N, C-alpha and C positions, 0 to 999 in steps of 0.2 A: 502494499498498499504505499503511495506519495505524500510526503508531505507539503502540504499548501502551504503557500506563504507570499505573503501578499506583495505589490513590488514598493521598493523602497526607495526612496532619492538614492542614488548613488554617491559615495564620495569621489572628487581627484583630489588626490596628494602628492604633487610634484608628477611626473609620469605614470604615477600609480591611479589605474582605476580602480574601485571597487562596485562591483556592480550586484547586490544583494541580492540572494538568492537565487544567483545563476551555481557559484560553487561555493566551496568552504573556504576560507580565507585561515592561515596560520600567523600567530602572534609569537613570536622567538623570542624564550627569557630572557636576558640578561642581566641577573644580580652583581651588581657591583657592592656588596657588601661582604662581612665575616661571620654571617649567622644566620644566613636564610636556611629555610628548614630545607633543601636538599640538595643546595652548591653553594651556602656561604664558605665564603674565603677562596671557591677555587678559581674566581675568576675579579678578584679582591687587590687588582695591579693594572698597571693602563695595560701593560704587555700581553696580558693573558685575557683581559678584555677587548680587546680588541683581535686574537685571533680569535675566541670566542664568536665574536660579532661576524665575521668572516666566515667562521663555518657554517653559521645562523644561517648568513645570506646564501652562501651557495648551496644549503643542505634545501633551500623552497622557500622558505619563511617571508612572508608578506608585508609583518611589522616590525622591531624590534623594540621589544618593551624593557625599558633602560631604567633600572632603580636603586637607589641609594641606601635608602631603609627597610632593612627589614620588617616582613609583616606577619612571621608567624607568630602561634602562641607565644603570650609570654615576653615576646620581644620588649627590647629597652628604647627608648626614644633618642636619635642621638639629636645633636643641635644642629641649627639648620646651616652653619658654616659648615659643619663636615657632611651635611646630604652635599652643598653646592659642589664641595672640592672630592666629591665620588663621583658623581654624575656630570657633571659639565665636562672634563676633560674626554671621555669616553665617547660623547653626543658630538663632540669637537670634529675628534679625530675620524669614528665614524662617518660620518658627512663630508669629509673631504676624500675621502674611497667611494660614495654609494650615493645616488637617490632615492636608495629603501624610506622607504615611513619611517619615522622613530616617534614611538609613545612613551610618556615620560610618566612614570609610575611615584605618580605624590603625593601627599596632598594638602600641603605645601603651597599657596599661592606665591611666595616669591620663586621658589622653585621651580615651578610653571612656566614662571615668566622671563629667568633667564635662558631655562632649559630650548624653550624660544627661540629666543633672541640666538642660543648656539647651535641651531638646526634641527630640533623635535618639531614636531611637524600635530601630535594629539596629547592630550592631556588623559591617563588614566589617574583618576582619586577612587582609591576603594570607601572613601566613608563615604559616596553618593554626595561627595562637595559639604559635607557636614562640619568638617574639624576647623574649617579657614572661613571665617567669614566673606574674605577677599578673592577666593577661587572664582565663584561664577563671574562676576564683576570684571574680575583680569581675566577669564576665558573670553567672556563678551569681548570684550575689549581686542583682544587677541584675536579673533575669529576661527578659531580653527575648532575643532570635533574636540569633544567632551565626553567618556564615558563614564558613566555612573553604576557605581557599585552598592549591594544591599550590606548592611553590616551592622550589629548592634555594637555598644561600646567602643571596646580600643584591644588589641593585641593582647593583654593586659590582664582585659577581662572579659572576653568575647564569649568564652567557652565558660561561662556561669550563664551567658544569655540568652538560652537556647528556648527557651519557655513562649511557644505560639499556638494559640484557636487552631490557624490553620497556614503553615509555613508557606503555601505560595500567595494565598492570599494576603497574609503580613507582606510579602517580599514584592507582590505586585503593590499594594500600596503605597510603601513606601518609597519604591520607584515611580510611583506616578508622581507624589509629591515632588521627588526633586526632579522631576521632568520637570512640572509645573514652575516649581523653582527657577530653573535654569530658563525658561523662555523667558517667564517675568524678566532677569535679567537682562534680555536682551540677545541670548544666545541660538540662533535659527535650529527650530525645531528636525531640520536635515543635518545639520552638525553630530545629534545628538545621538550613544548608544548604550545601551542597558547590561550590565550582567547582575545574577543571582547571588554571587558572592558564596559559590561552594565552598564548603572548611574555615567560612566565616560564622561564630554563632550559630554553627550547624553541629547537631550530629552526626551521627553516622548513618541512621537511619532518615534523619531530613536531606542529606544529601542524593541518599539515591531517591528519597520521592522527590527532588526538584529535579531529578534528570528525567524521571517518568513523568511530570506532570510541564515541559518546556512549552508546549504548547499553548498553557495558559498564561505564560509570561511573553510568548510572542505577539498574542493578540494586541498588545500595546502598541504595536505597531513604529515601532525601532529595532535596529543591529541588536542582535543578541549576540555577547561573548561571553563561551563558559570555559573557566579555567579549572579541572578538572586534576593537571596534570602533577602524578605525583603522588599524591594525598593522602591524609591518614585512611579515610575510609574505604583506599584503595587496597594500601596495605594490611588493613584489619581480613579484607576479605580475604588477601594470600597469602595471608600469614605472613609478612614481608615486613619486615623492619627498617632496612634500606629502600630510600624512596628513589635511588638511581636504580634500583631492580624492579621499578613499575612498572615497565616503560609497554608491557604487552595488555596491564592491568588497564592503565592510564587509555590502552588504543580503545580498546572496549567501550571504556565511560566516555570516548567521544565520539564510537559510533554510535553509542543510545543518544547523546548532542544531537545528532547531525539529522538524524531518525524525528527528534523534537524539536529542529529548526535552528540551530543556533548558527550563524553565520559567522562567527571568530572562533575560532577556539585559543586559548594560550596554555603554550607548552614548551617543553624543555627540550623533548627530541623530536629537532625537525622534519630528519628525514623518514623516521619512521611513521610518523602520524602525515606526514606526506602522504606515502603510500593507503592509507586507512582514508583517508580524504577524497583520492583520488575514487577509490571503489566505490566507501558510503555515496560520494553526490552521483553514483552512474548507477546505481540500484534508487537511490529515494528521491533524489531530485530531478534527475531527466526525465 
């Protein structure tokens, strides 16, 4: 059975076109951090980060998502200065080599502003632009796409905030509220996308329910990003404590997301997931 996806306004970023609904796009993760749950410390210097960025591009990533603040459970918040020092050099270096779209994974308006000036193209805010009151007006002034994610609390508290009346309904209400706020601030609706925030203030069972019920979020009418890559619910299912060994579990979760209407997948293992998308798109989209 094919998933029906309503037409959405395409994004044009540099020379790249994102024709939502035509195929699944891949956002490659580049964490410039010492403490991210899956790859913390692996790319925490400029040379290693550039090498990995090249690897992600060669593997077929459509977007590079660069972040300097870990958002794993119980992660400690770093200073604004440290976040800028982590992300700006890699954004500048990648931009000198390629025109691939770059998203800045941040909840701080000042980081978003500096990252766009350095060559980034998209703002990816895990807080749904709730942590920093300046984020929405900043993005409106920059006139760039914004991805709004559902989250409760902070990385320190979110796993104690998993009591929902109906997880999909509550996520949808939150996202609609944030979309309305973004539009009220002057952000064009054609530049907005949503993310249900798998793993953020969600239990194992709730993560599975989100994947089963993604079409309900797709009805909000915005491009839908799903970030299930290597996450702990997959480790629970596989009895696999090492996140880097969860690639095929991630593949299954991503296939389920495609069936549910996801437009964009945020992943660590781009080469493997590129094949998954190719086959799943042929079965479920075309």
